[in-house]
ZAGUTOR-698857 format. One record per residue (C-alpha): residue number from 1; x, y, z; residue in three letters. Coordinates in steps of 0.5 Angstrom, whole numbers. Example, Ala and Ser with C-alpha at 12.3 -4.5 7.8 and 13.67 -1.06 7.14 Angstrom:
BEGIN
pos_X_Y_Z_code
1_25_-9_16_ALA
2_27_-2_14_SER
//
This chain:
BEGIN
pos_X_Y_Z_code
1_-45_-175_-76_MET
2_-39_-173_-73_GLU
3_-41_-165_-72_GLY
4_-49_-167_-70_SER
5_-46_-172_-65_ASP
6_-41_-166_-62_ASN
7_-46_-161_-61_VAL
8_-51_-166_-58_GLU
9_-46_-167_-53_VAL
10_-44_-160_-51_ALA
11_-51_-158_-51_PHE
12_-51_-165_-45_GLN
13_-45_-161_-42_SER
14_-49_-154_-42_ALA
15_-55_-157_-39_LEU
16_-51_-159_-33_ASN
17_-46_-153_-31_THR
18_-53_-149_-32_ILE
19_-57_-154_-28_LEU
20_-51_-153_-22_LEU
21_-49_-146_-24_TRP
22_-46_-143_-16_ASP
23_-43_-137_-19_SER
24_-40_-137_-11_THR
25_-36_-145_-13_VAL
26_-35_-141_-20_ALA
27_-31_-135_-17_ALA
28_-24_-136_-19_GLY
29_-26_-137_-27_GLU
30_-31_-132_-27_GLY
31_-37_-133_-31_ILE
32_-34_-135_-38_SER
33_-37_-142_-36_ARG
34_-44_-141_-36_LEU
35_-43_-135_-42_LEU
36_-41_-142_-45_LEU
37_-46_-146_-44_ALA
38_-52_-141_-46_VAL
39_-48_-141_-53_ASP
40_-48_-147_-53_ASP
41_-55_-149_-52_VAL
42_-57_-143_-57_ARG
43_-53_-146_-62_ARG
44_-56_-154_-60_TRP
45_-64_-150_-60_MET
46_-61_-147_-68_GLU
47_-58_-153_-70_SER
48_-64_-157_-69_THR
49_-70_-152_-70_ALA
50_-76_-157_-71_GLY
51_-72_-164_-71_GLU
52_-72_-165_-64_ALA
53_-76_-169_-59_ALA
54_-81_-164_-55_SER
55_-78_-167_-49_ASP
56_-70_-165_-51_ASP
57_-74_-158_-53_ARG
58_-76_-157_-47_SER
59_-70_-158_-43_LYS
60_-67_-153_-47_ALA
61_-73_-148_-47_ASP
62_-72_-150_-38_ASN
63_-63_-149_-39_ALA
64_-64_-142_-42_MET
65_-70_-139_-39_SER
66_-65_-142_-32_SER
67_-59_-138_-36_ALA
68_-63_-131_-37_MET
69_-65_-131_-30_ALA
70_-58_-133_-28_LEU
71_-55_-128_-32_LEU
72_-59_-123_-30_LYS
73_-56_-125_-23_ARG
74_-49_-124_-25_GLU
75_-50_-118_-29_PHE
76_-53_-115_-22_GLU
77_-48_-117_-18_ASN
78_-43_-114_-22_ILE
79_-45_-108_-23_LEU
80_-47_-107_-14_ASN
81_-39_-110_-14_SER
82_-37_-102_-15_ASP
83_-43_-98_-10_THR
84_-37_-94_-7_ALA
85_-35_-87_-8_PRO
86_-27_-87_-8_ARG
87_-22_-81_-6_TYR
88_-16_-79_-6_SER
89_-12_-79_0_THR
90_-12_-72_2_CYS
91_-20_-71_1_SER
92_-26_-70_4_SER
93_-33_-69_3_SER
94_-35_-64_-1_LEU
95_-41_-63_3_SER
96_-36_-60_9_ASP
97_-37_-53_8_SER
98_-31_-50_11_SER
99_-26_-55_6_SER
100_-29_-56_1_TYR
101_-26_-50_-2_GLU
102_-20_-55_-2_LEU
103_-22_-59_-7_HIS
104_-19_-60_-14_ASP
105_-23_-64_-20_GLU
106_-19_-70_-19_ASP
107_-19_-71_-11_ASP
108_-26_-74_-13_MET
109_-25_-80_-17_ASP
110_-30_-83_-21_TYR
111_-27_-89_-24_ASP
112_-32_-94_-29_LEU
113_-31_-101_-28_PRO
114_-25_-105_-31_SER
115_-24_-106_-38_PRO
116_-25_-114_-37_GLU
117_-32_-112_-32_THR
118_-35_-108_-38_ILE
119_-33_-114_-42_SER
120_-36_-118_-38_ASP
121_-43_-114_-38_LEU
122_-43_-113_-45_ARG
123_-43_-120_-45_SER
124_-48_-121_-41_ILE
125_-52_-117_-44_ALA
126_-50_-119_-51_VAL
127_-53_-126_-49_ARG
128_-60_-124_-46_MET
129_-61_-120_-52_ASN
130_-64_-124_-56_PRO
131_-71_-128_-53_GLY
132_-73_-120_-51_GLY
133_-69_-121_-44_TYR
134_-64_-115_-46_LEU
135_-71_-110_-42_GLY
136_-70_-114_-35_GLU
137_-61_-112_-37_CYS
138_-63_-106_-38_VAL
139_-68_-104_-31_GLU
140_-62_-107_-27_VAL
141_-56_-104_-30_TYR
142_-60_-97_-29_SER
143_-62_-99_-22_SER
144_-56_-100_-19_ALA
145_-52_-95_-24_ARG
146_-57_-90_-21_LYS
147_-55_-91_-13_ALA
148_-48_-90_-15_LEU
149_-49_-83_-19_VAL
150_-53_-80_-13_ASN
151_-49_-83_-8_LEU
152_-44_-79_-12_TYR
153_-49_-73_-11_PHE
154_-49_-74_-4_ASN
155_-42_-73_-3_GLU
156_-41_-67_-8_LEU
157_-46_-63_-2_GLY
158_-51_-60_-7_VAL
159_-57_-59_-3_LYS
160_-64_-60_-6_ARG
161_-66_-51_-6_LEU
162_-74_-50_-7_SER
163_-76_-43_-11_THR
164_-79_-42_-3_GLY
165_-72_-44_0_ASP
166_-68_-40_-4_VAL
167_-72_-33_-2_ARG
168_-72_-34_5_ARG
169_-64_-37_5_MET
170_-60_-31_9_GLU
171_-54_-29_3_TRP
172_-49_-32_7_GLN
173_-50_-38_6_LEU
174_-55_-39_0_LEU
175_-48_-35_-3_ASP
176_-44_-41_1_LEU
177_-49_-47_-3_GLU
178_-47_-43_-9_ILE
179_-40_-44_-10_LYS
180_-42_-52_-8_LYS
181_-45_-52_-14_TRP
182_-41_-48_-18_ILE
183_-35_-53_-15_ARG
184_-40_-58_-17_ALA
185_-40_-57_-24_VAL
186_-34_-59_-27_LYS
187_-34_-66_-23_ARG
188_-43_-67_-26_VAL
189_-40_-66_-32_ARG
190_-34_-72_-32_ILE
191_-39_-75_-28_ILE
192_-45_-75_-34_PHE
193_-40_-75_-39_THR
194_-37_-83_-35_LYS
195_-44_-86_-35_GLU
196_-45_-84_-42_TRP
197_-40_-88_-45_ARG
198_-42_-93_-40_LEU
199_-48_-94_-43_CYS
200_-45_-95_-50_GLU
201_-40_-99_-48_GLN
202_-45_-104_-46_VAL
203_-51_-103_-51_PHE
204_-48_-100_-57_GLN
205_-52_-103_-62_GLY
206_-57_-108_-58_LEU
207_-64_-108_-57_GLY
208_-68_-102_-61_ASN
209_-64_-95_-62_PRO
210_-63_-91_-56_GLY
211_-63_-96_-51_THR
212_-56_-95_-49_ASP
213_-58_-87_-49_SER
214_-64_-90_-45_THR
215_-61_-93_-40_CYS
216_-57_-87_-38_PHE
217_-63_-83_-38_ARG
218_-66_-87_-33_MET
219_-59_-87_-29_ALA
220_-58_-80_-28_VAL
221_-65_-77_-29_LYS
222_-65_-77_-22_ASP
223_-58_-72_-20_ALA
224_-59_-69_-26_ALA
225_-66_-66_-24_THR
226_-63_-65_-18_HIS
227_-58_-61_-21_PHE
228_-60_-57_-25_PHE
229_-67_-55_-21_ASP
230_-62_-51_-16_PHE
231_-60_-47_-22_ALA
232_-68_-46_-23_TYR
233_-69_-44_-16_ALA
234_-63_-39_-16_ILE
235_-66_-35_-21_THR
236_-72_-33_-16_ASN
237_-67_-30_-12_ILE
238_-68_-23_-10_ARG
239_-63_-18_-15_PRO
240_-60_-14_-10_SER
241_-52_-12_-12_PRO
242_-47_-17_-8_GLU
243_-50_-22_-12_ARG
244_-49_-21_-19_LEU
245_-43_-25_-20_PHE
246_-45_-31_-16_ARG
247_-50_-30_-21_THR
248_-45_-30_-27_LEU
249_-42_-35_-25_ASP
250_-47_-39_-25_ILE
251_-50_-37_-32_HIS
252_-42_-39_-35_GLU
253_-42_-45_-32_ALA
254_-49_-48_-35_LEU
255_-47_-44_-42_SER
256_-40_-49_-41_ASP
257_-45_-54_-41_LEU
258_-50_-54_-45_LEU
259_-45_-57_-51_PRO
260_-45_-63_-46_TYR
261_-52_-63_-45_LEU
262_-54_-63_-53_ASP
263_-51_-70_-55_VAL
264_-54_-73_-46_LEU
265_-60_-70_-46_PHE
266_-64_-66_-51_SER
267_-70_-65_-47_SER
268_-66_-62_-41_THR
269_-62_-58_-45_ARG
270_-68_-54_-48_ILE
271_-70_-53_-42_GLN
272_-63_-49_-39_VAL
273_-61_-46_-46_ALA
274_-69_-44_-46_GLU
275_-72_-42_-39_VAL
276_-65_-43_-34_VAL
277_-61_-38_-37_ILE
278_-65_-33_-40_PRO
279_-68_-32_-34_ARG
280_-60_-32_-30_LEU
281_-59_-26_-36_SER
282_-65_-22_-33_GLU
283_-63_-23_-27_VAL
284_-56_-21_-28_VAL
285_-59_-14_-32_ARG
286_-63_-12_-26_GLU
287_-58_-14_-21_ILE
288_-53_-9_-25_LEU
289_-59_-3_-25_GLN
290_-60_-3_-18_ARG
291_-54_-3_-17_TYR
292_-54_3_-21_GLU
293_-59_6_-18_ASP
294_-57_4_-10_ASP
295_-50_7_-12_LEU
296_-54_15_-14_LEU
297_-58_14_-8_LEU
298_-53_12_-2_GLU
299_-54_18_4_VAL
300_-50_14_9_SER
301_-47_20_13_PRO
302_-41_17_16_GLU
303_-34_21_14_LEU
304_-27_18_12_ALA
305_-22_20_18_PRO
306_-17_25_15_GLY
307_-20_25_9_GLY
308_-18_18_7_ALA
309_-21_14_2_ILE
310_-27_12_3_HIS
311_-32_5_3_THR
312_-36_7_-2_LEU
313_-30_9_-6_THR
314_-27_2_-5_ILE
315_-33_-2_-6_TYR
316_-36_1_-12_ALA
317_-28_0_-15_MET
318_-28_-7_-13_LYS
319_-35_-8_-16_TYR
320_-33_-5_-22_VAL
321_-26_-9_-23_VAL
322_-31_-14_-21_TRP
323_-36_-13_-27_ILE
324_-29_-12_-32_SER
325_-28_-19_-31_ASN
326_-33_-21_-33_TYR
327_-33_-17_-39_GLU
328_-34_-23_-44_GLN
329_-40_-25_-41_THR
330_-44_-18_-39_LEU
331_-41_-16_-47_THR
332_-47_-21_-49_ARG
333_-52_-20_-44_LEU
334_-52_-13_-43_ILE
335_-57_-9_-50_ALA
336_-59_-4_-48_ILE
337_-54_3_-47_LYS
338_-56_7_-41_PRO
339_-61_13_-41_GLU
340_-57_19_-38_ILE
341_-56_26_-38_ASP
342_-49_26_-41_TRP
343_-45_32_-38_GLU
344_-39_32_-41_ILE
345_-36_36_-48_PRO
346_-40_34_-55_THR
347_-34_31_-58_ALA
348_-32_25_-52_GLU
349_-40_25_-52_LEU
350_-40_22_-59_ILE
351_-33_17_-58_LYS
352_-38_14_-52_LEU
353_-43_13_-57_GLU
354_-38_7_-60_GLU
355_-38_4_-54_ARG
356_-41_-2_-51_THR
357_-47_-1_-47_PRO
358_-43_-5_-43_LEU
359_-37_-1_-43_GLU
360_-42_6_-43_LEU
361_-45_3_-37_HIS
362_-39_2_-33_LEU
363_-37_10_-34_ILE
364_-43_11_-32_TRP
365_-42_7_-25_ILE
366_-36_12_-24_LEU
367_-39_18_-26_GLU
368_-45_17_-21_LYS
369_-39_15_-15_LEU
370_-35_22_-18_ARG
371_-42_26_-16_PHE
372_-44_22_-10_LYS
373_-36_24_-7_LEU
374_-37_31_-9_GLU
375_-42_31_-5_ASP
376_-40_27_0_LYS
377_-34_33_1_SER
378_-39_38_1_LYS
379_-41_35_10_HIS
380_-33_37_11_TYR
381_-32_43_15_ALA
382_-26_44_14_ASN
383_-24_46_6_VAL
384_-17_43_6_SER
385_-20_37_9_LEU
386_-25_36_3_ALA
387_-21_37_-2_ASN
388_-16_33_1_PHE
389_-21_28_0_PHE
390_-23_29_-7_MET
391_-16_28_-9_MET
392_-15_22_-5_ASN
393_-21_18_-7_ASN
394_-21_20_-14_ILE
395_-14_17_-15_GLN
396_-16_11_-12_TYR
397_-20_11_-18_VAL
398_-15_13_-22_VAL
399_-11_8_-19_GLY
400_-15_1_-20_GLU
401_-17_3_-27_ILE
402_-9_3_-29_LEU
403_-7_-3_-25_THR
404_-13_-8_-27_CYS
405_-11_-8_-36_PRO
406_-19_-11_-37_LYS
407_-22_-5_-34_LEU
408_-17_0_-37_ARG
409_-19_-3_-44_GLY
410_-27_-1_-43_MET
411_-26_6_-40_ILE
412_-24_12_-45_THR
413_-18_16_-45_ASN
414_-22_23_-45_ASP
415_-27_20_-39_PHE
416_-20_18_-36_LEU
417_-16_25_-37_THR
418_-22_28_-34_ARG
419_-22_24_-28_LEU
420_-15_25_-28_THR
421_-16_33_-28_LYS
422_-20_33_-23_THR
423_-14_30_-18_VAL
424_-10_36_-20_GLN
425_-16_41_-18_GLN
426_-17_37_-12_ALA
427_-9_38_-9_ALA
428_-8_45_-12_THR
429_-15_47_-8_SER
430_-12_43_-2_TYR
431_-6_46_-2_GLU
432_-8_53_-3_ARG
433_-14_53_2_ALA
434_-8_49_7_THR
435_-3_54_5_PHE
436_-5_61_3_GLU
437_-6_63_10_LYS
438_-1_60_12_VAL
439_4_64_7_LEU
440_0_70_6_SER
441_4_72_13_CYS
442_11_72_9_LEU
443_7_77_3_ARG
444_8_84_5_LEU
445_7_87_-2_GLU
446_2_90_-1_ARG
447_3_94_6_LEU
448_9_99_6_LYS
449_15_96_9_VAL
450_19_101_10_LYS
451_13_103_15_GLY
452_13_97_18_LEU
453_16_96_26_SER
454_21_90_27_LYS
455_16_88_33_SER
456_11_87_27_ALA
457_16_83_22_PHE
458_18_79_28_LYS
459_10_78_29_LYS
460_8_75_23_ARG
461_14_70_23_ILE
462_12_68_30_LYS
463_5_68_27_THR
464_7_64_21_PHE
465_11_59_26_ASN
466_5_58_30_SER
467_0_57_23_MET
468_5_52_20_PHE
469_6_48_27_GLU
470_-2_46_27_GLU
471_-1_44_20_VAL
472_4_39_21_HIS
473_1_37_28_LYS
474_-6_36_23_THR
475_-4_34_17_GLN
476_3_29_20_VAL
477_-4_24_22_LYS
478_-7_25_15_TRP
479_-6_19_10_TYR
480_-4_20_1_VAL
481_-5_12_0_PRO
482_-1_14_-8_ASP
483_6_14_-7_PHE
484_7_18_-14_GLN
485_1_23_-12_LEU
486_4_23_-5_ARG
487_11_25_-7_LYS
488_9_31_-12_ASP
489_5_33_-5_LEU
490_10_34_-1_ARG
491_15_37_-7_LEU
492_9_42_-9_SER
493_8_43_-2_ILE
494_16_44_0_THR
495_17_48_-6_GLN
496_12_53_-5_ASN
497_14_54_3_VAL
498_21_54_3_LEU
499_21_60_-4_SER
500_17_64_1_ALA
501_21_63_7_TYR
502_26_64_5_GLY
503_25_70_1_SER
504_22_72_7_PHE
505_27_71_12_THR
506_33_73_7_GLU
507_31_80_4_GLN
508_28_83_13_HIS
509_35_78_16_SER
510_37_84_20_ASN
511_31_85_24_VAL
512_31_77_26_PHE
513_36_74_31_GLY
514_36_66_31_ARG
515_30_64_27_LEU
516_27_58_31_LYS
517_26_55_24_TYR
518_32_54_18_THR
519_30_52_12_PRO
520_33_45_13_GLU
521_27_43_19_ASP
522_21_46_14_LEU
523_23_41_9_GLU
524_24_36_14_ALA
525_17_37_17_ALA
526_15_38_9_CYS
527_17_32_7_LEU
528_13_28_13_GLU
529_6_30_12_LEU
530_1_25_8_PHE
531_5_19_13_GLU
532_-1_16_17_GLY
533_-1_14_24_ASP
534_2_8_24_VAL
535_9_5_22_PRO
536_9_4_14_GLY
537_4_10_14_GLY
538_-2_6_13_LYS
539_-7_9_18_PRO
540_-11_6_23_SER
541_-19_7_21_GLU
542_-19_12_28_THR
543_-12_16_26_ALA
544_-16_21_26_VAL
545_-18_21_34_GLU
546_-11_16_36_SER
547_-3_20_38_LYS
548_-1_26_37_PRO
549_4_27_33_SER
550_11_30_34_ALA
551_12_36_34_SER
552_18_39_27_ILE
553_23_40_32_LYS
554_22_32_34_ASP
555_24_28_29_THR
556_31_32_30_LEU
557_33_29_38_ILE
558_30_21_36_ARG
559_32_16_41_GLY
560_34_23_46_ARG
561_25_22_48_GLU
562_28_21_56_GLU
563_33_26_56_ASP
564_28_31_54_LYS
565_23_29_58_ASP
566_29_29_64_THR
567_31_36_61_LEU
568_23_39_60_ILE
569_22_37_68_SER
570_28_40_71_LYS
571_26_46_67_LEU
572_19_46_70_LEU
573_21_44_77_SER
574_20_49_82_SER
575_26_49_86_ASP
576_26_56_89_GLY
577_31_62_86_GLY
578_36_62_80_LEU
579_38_55_78_SER
580_43_53_71_VAL
581_42_47_68_ILE
582_47_45_62_SER
583_47_40_57_VAL
584_53_38_55_VAL
585_56_33_50_GLY
586_61_33_44_VAL
587_60_38_38_GLY
588_55_36_33_GLY
589_52_31_38_ILE
590_45_35_38_GLY
591_46_40_44_LYS
592_43_44_41_THR
593_37_41_39_ALA
594_35_38_45_LEU
595_35_44_48_ALA
596_30_48_42_GLU
597_25_42_43_VAL
598_25_43_51_ALA
599_25_51_51_TYR
600_19_51_45_ASN
601_14_45_48_CYS
602_8_48_50_ASP
603_9_46_58_GLU
604_15_51_58_ALA
605_12_57_54_THR
606_7_57_58_SER
607_10_56_64_HIS
608_16_63_63_PHE
609_14_68_63_ASP
610_20_71_59_LYS
611_23_65_54_ILE
612_30_69_52_ILE
613_34_65_47_ARG
614_42_68_46_VAL
615_49_64_42_ASP
616_54_65_44_VAL
617_61_66_42_THR
618_67_62_43_GLU
619_71_69_44_HIS
620_66_71_49_PHE
621_64_79_49_ASP
622_60_81_55_GLN
623_57_86_52_VAL
624_55_83_46_GLN
625_52_78_50_VAL
626_49_83_55_ALA
627_46_87_49_LYS
628_42_80_45_ALA
629_40_80_52_ILE
630_35_86_52_VAL
631_35_86_45_LYS
632_31_80_46_ASN
633_27_82_52_LEU
634_25_89_48_GLU
635_27_87_40_GLY
636_32_92_40_ASP
637_38_93_42_ALA
638_40_98_47_PRO
639_45_104_45_ASN
640_49_104_52_LEU
641_58_102_51_ALA
642_58_100_58_GLU
643_57_93_61_LEU
644_54_96_67_GLU
645_49_99_65_SER
646_46_94_60_VAL
647_45_90_65_LEU
648_42_94_70_CYS
649_37_95_64_ARG
650_36_88_65_ILE
651_35_87_71_SER
652_30_93_70_ARG
653_26_88_65_LEU
654_26_82_68_ILE
655_25_83_76_ALA
656_20_79_78_ASN
657_18_75_72_LYS
658_19_67_72_ARG
659_24_67_65_PHE
660_28_62_62_LEU
661_35_64_59_LEU
662_38_60_53_VAL
663_46_59_53_LEU
664_47_56_47_ASP
665_54_54_45_ASP
666_59_57_51_VAL
667_66_55_50_TRP
668_68_60_56_THR
669_70_57_62_GLY
670_72_64_66_ASP
671_68_64_72_LYS
672_69_72_72_SER
673_66_73_66_LYS
674_59_71_69_TRP
675_58_73_76_GLU
676_56_80_74_ALA
677_51_76_68_PHE
678_49_72_74_LEU
679_48_78_80_ASN
680_43_81_74_ALA
681_39_76_73_LEU
682_37_74_80_ARG
683_32_79_80_SER
684_27_74_76_GLY
685_22_71_80_ALA
686_23_64_84_SER
687_24_59_78_GLY
688_27_62_73_SER
689_33_58_70_LYS
690_39_58_66_ILE
691_40_52_60_LEU
692_47_52_58_VAL
693_50_48_52_THR
694_56_47_53_ALA
695_61_41_49_ARG
696_65_42_56_ASN
697_63_39_63_GLU
698_67_45_67_MET
699_63_49_64_ILE
700_56_46_67_ALA
701_62_45_73_LYS
702_63_53_73_MET
703_57_55_72_MET
704_55_52_79_SER
705_49_48_75_SER
706_44_45_79_ALA
707_43_38_74_HIS
708_47_36_68_THR
709_45_32_62_ILE
710_52_29_59_GLN
711_50_27_51_LEU
712_53_21_49_GLY
713_52_18_41_GLN
714_46_14_40_LEU
715_45_7_40_SER
716_45_4_34_ARG
717_37_3_33_GLN
718_36_11_34_ASP
719_42_12_28_CYS
720_38_8_24_TRP
721_31_11_26_SER
722_35_19_26_LEU
723_37_17_19_PHE
724_32_12_15_SER
725_27_17_17_ARG
726_30_22_13_ILE
727_33_18_7_ALA
728_27_14_6_PHE
729_22_20_7_SER
730_17_20_1_GLY
731_20_14_-2_ARG
732_16_7_-3_SER
733_16_1_0_LYS
734_20_-3_-6_GLU
735_25_2_-5_GLU
736_26_2_2_TYR
737_27_-5_2_GLU
738_31_-5_-4_GLN
739_36_0_-1_LEU
740_34_-2_7_LYS
741_41_-6_8_ASP
742_45_-2_5_ILE
743_42_4_9_GLY
744_44_1_15_ARG
745_51_0_14_LYS
746_52_7_12_ILE
747_47_8_19_ALA
748_52_5_22_ASP
749_59_8_19_ARG
750_55_15_22_CYS
751_58_12_29_LYS
752_52_15_33_GLY
753_53_23_31_SER
754_46_25_31_PRO
755_49_30_26_ILE
756_53_26_21_ALA
757_45_21_21_ALA
758_42_27_20_LYS
759_47_30_14_THR
760_48_23_10_VAL
761_41_22_11_GLY
762_40_28_8_ARG
763_44_26_2_LEU
764_41_20_1_MET
765_35_23_-1_ARG
766_37_24_-8_PHE
767_40_17_-8_LYS
768_35_13_-12_ASN
769_39_6_-15_THR
770_42_3_-10_ALA
771_48_3_-15_GLN
772_49_10_-12_ASP
773_49_8_-5_TRP
774_54_3_-5_GLN
775_59_9_-7_ASP
776_57_13_-2_VAL
777_58_8_3_LEU
778_65_6_-1_ASP
779_67_14_0_ASP
780_62_16_5_ILE
781_68_19_10_TRP
782_72_22_4_GLU
783_72_29_2_TRP
784_73_28_-4_GLU
785_69_24_-7_GLU
786_64_27_-3_ALA
787_65_33_-7_ALA
788_64_29_-13_ARG
789_57_28_-9_ASP
790_55_34_-10_ILE
791_55_35_-18_GLY
792_61_37_-23_ASN
793_58_45_-23_LYS
794_53_46_-17_ASP
795_55_44_-11_GLY
796_52_45_-3_GLY
797_54_44_4_ILE
798_48_44_9_THR
799_48_43_16_SER
800_41_40_17_THR
801_39_43_23_ASP
802_43_50_23_GLY
803_49_47_27_ARG
804_54_45_23_GLY
805_58_42_29_GLY
806_64_42_24_VAL
807_70_48_27_GLN
808_75_48_21_SER
809_74_45_15_SER
810_80_42_10_ALA
811_78_43_2_ILE
812_82_40_-3_SER
813_80_38_-10_VAL
814_75_41_-14_PHE
815_76_41_-20_PRO
816_70_42_-24_LYS
817_66_46_-18_LEU
818_63_53_-21_LYS
819_57_54_-16_LYS
820_58_53_-9_LEU
821_54_55_-3_THR
822_54_54_3_VAL
823_49_55_10_SER
824_48_54_16_TYR
825_55_52_19_MET
826_56_56_25_ARG
827_61_52_29_ASN
828_65_53_23_TRP
829_71_57_25_GLU
830_76_57_19_GLU
831_76_55_12_TRP
832_83_52_11_ASP
833_86_51_4_VAL
834_90_45_3_THR
835_96_47_-1_VAL
836_101_41_-3_THR
837_106_46_-6_GLY
838_107_51_-10_GLY
839_105_58_-9_ALA
840_98_60_-7_ALA
841_96_63_-13_GLY
842_98_56_-16_GLU
843_93_53_-10_ALA
844_88_57_-12_ALA
845_88_55_-20_ILE
846_89_48_-18_GLU
847_84_48_-12_ILE
848_77_51_-15_MET
849_79_52_-22_PRO
850_73_54_-25_CYS
851_68_57_-19_LEU
852_64_62_-22_ARG
853_59_63_-16_TYR
854_60_64_-8_LEU
855_54_64_-3_LYS
856_56_63_4_LEU
857_50_64_9_SER
858_49_64_17_HIS
859_56_61_17_CYS
860_57_65_24_ASP
861_63_64_26_LYS
862_67_64_20_LEU
863_72_69_20_LYS
864_75_70_14_MET
865_75_67_7_LEU
866_81_65_4_PRO
867_87_69_0_GLN
868_87_64_-6_PRO
869_80_64_-6_LEU
870_79_72_-7_LEU
871_86_73_-12_GLN
872_87_67_-16_MET
873_80_64_-18_THR
874_75_67_-23_PRO
875_70_68_-18_LEU
876_64_74_-21_ASN
877_59_73_-16_LYS
878_60_73_-8_LEU
879_54_74_-4_ARG
880_55_73_3_ILE
881_48_73_8_HIS
882_48_72_16_GLY
883_55_72_16_CYS
884_57_77_23_PRO
885_65_76_23_LEU
886_65_76_16_LEU
887_61_83_15_GLN
888_65_86_20_GLN
889_72_84_16_ARG
890_70_86_9_TYR
891_64_91_10_GLN
892_66_95_16_GLU
893_74_96_15_GLU
894_77_100_10_ARG
895_83_98_7_GLY
896_87_91_4_GLU
897_81_86_5_ASP
898_75_91_3_ARG
899_78_92_-3_MET
900_80_85_-4_LYS
901_72_84_-4_ILE
902_70_90_-8_SER
903_74_87_-14_ASP
904_69_81_-15_ILE
905_65_84_-20_PRO
906_59_83_-17_LYS
907_59_82_-9_SER
908_54_83_-4_ARG
909_54_83_5_ILE
910_49_83_9_SER
//
């Protein structure tokens, strides 16, 4: 009886709670009192079933009806209290096309209601389930969540596009919309998953089976339709090549969504799996086929300037690399092999048959590209440029394959080898087409050399110079972007040029006076090829039409540009009569190089009727100098012994001609020796000039110079520029970055001396590691260490500009040196073997105990060889070439010196 009374008391209290319920007043308590009141009324109705008075029963029914209405309203209030998307502080709307790519999937927080809120929703749904009220709850829930989901979708920025919209929209804009859609896929998956979870937590086990699924579908149906309709609309795009990868992105995104659709949308999953994805697959196949067809039909007339990489090559390789990034997807989609006639060896064809259809499509695209490039190369009028173009472009193809691991795995070794051979063949054809004619000037195999005049020999060397200069002027602006190919090509050209040039000039050295270019000049010029027109080597799009390249000699006077302009201006000035211009500076400062650039420039060669160049030795011989002038003018030295007779011949030869006489390296300050020359030279035409290089300004004054250019040390930056130009020639950007800091310190140690910068720079070209460079920096001025740097077996000392600035050299210890070559040390006068103690013989054994071979070339002023060297070293081969004073001493004289040379088993003087 007591229990009944308690139920009755609770029932009456519940009726009052329901009747007087005001959610605003009860907000602090939540809905727990209302839920408890519903439970009490339902408990009273169950306990008094069939026994309660009709009035009480009517009150209970009315109260329960009111309670359900109140719960529905509370349910709706709870759902509507969370209706705005939440973002992290750094995010912004995805609909902003300019910033949407900055978002990550976590930028937009799609949080479910709190556990307490979900508990309240579940509690309300549980109370409304009995008596058939759950349907109203589902309706409220679906409406509220649908509005929220749609709001979130609007924030994703995915537009509603029809098939017509897709076809009419410009690709740039459509591509932007597709990117938004793809970025939204991850968020959509999160939204749908969380919505499904919320439905389960609120409705699972309530009402009819599947109530939670129904709730979910009603909540997200509009958003899902909007989202997947976009993908369906994209299946109707026109199949053009640039749309392949966006289509693949949509395909992969939908494929990733399928597992979720299996659980969440059975009907939608069927539509996506059976309609949208198959159609996208078909579009992908259509696009790939279209690209292959378009590549073969490509007919753009434009040629790549300077044989550079063609835009077709760059685009095609980017396309192929991107295809390889979708290998897994495309391997599933591309099931049919391309129908093509492979013009390749049978063995390779058998191997290709084992490849997947996708791999065969890629190889076929590359084969078509090679065919198109070959066709384009035929439009170049210059055969060299055509081969250069093929070499560059196919190497670019090879490089892209090798640097992309996925693509490399899809291309057969045989096919890659064929491409590499194509590069090698193009390089060989380029070199042959470019240099065959140039080097033919130096080949005399088919001629009767004995019947060829000296002037014919000189004409050939001049023709070679002219043709080589033209090649250098043009092709220094061409660009080979592949570092190793550029390095190998330069090396091959350098070896061929120097071999032909050295052989020709050495065999016929008696014909030539001073050569315009030393082998080192030509080597430096070859190493400048293919750098392009801008710093760093990479040319601009209009590289071929841009600024003219520097001449071969210009690189040797870096930092002297203002002096060069001044000197040329003075040479070309019309100041009447015969005038003298002097270039003065210490040894090795660059006087001769500056003079050579000036008098070899186009303006000077066209301005003067005759340009005469004579090397003047320290021990000035008037007759020899006069004969050298005549030899320059006539090609042969006169058989005259009297100075007056030779000067008369000079006067007649230059009469009424505007000439330039270059007197290089003048030492004597005896004015009386020059007066006779000056009188003979006054017969020339007005505007004639004498250009003098000297170490002493007093000589310039003695010569009554109208203008004197005083050369000082190079600036720190110019010295670095000259050094780095030589030392870093042919090196990669990575090597430059690794070695430049040590290089600057080495350049600083050159103290602004051009010859030091050039000589040390040339040495550094053969030093490859940072430690090698550091060793040179540490020991740069120690001759003993320099000798060790040369090597234990072979040594070489060369003046890179043909103007060795050293007058005397003390060589102390070469303990393991077996072979020594000294060349173009033109100012080297005395070879002093330092003896620290003991007899001369003992010193020789100590100094060069292993020397077997010695070659001296173009050491114009070297007077004699050290006696210990000839007496006690195991020297068995001696070559002396282009050293007039040594030739005079050891060949023309008879006596003790000649006998010493003849004691060497293999000696030759020429």
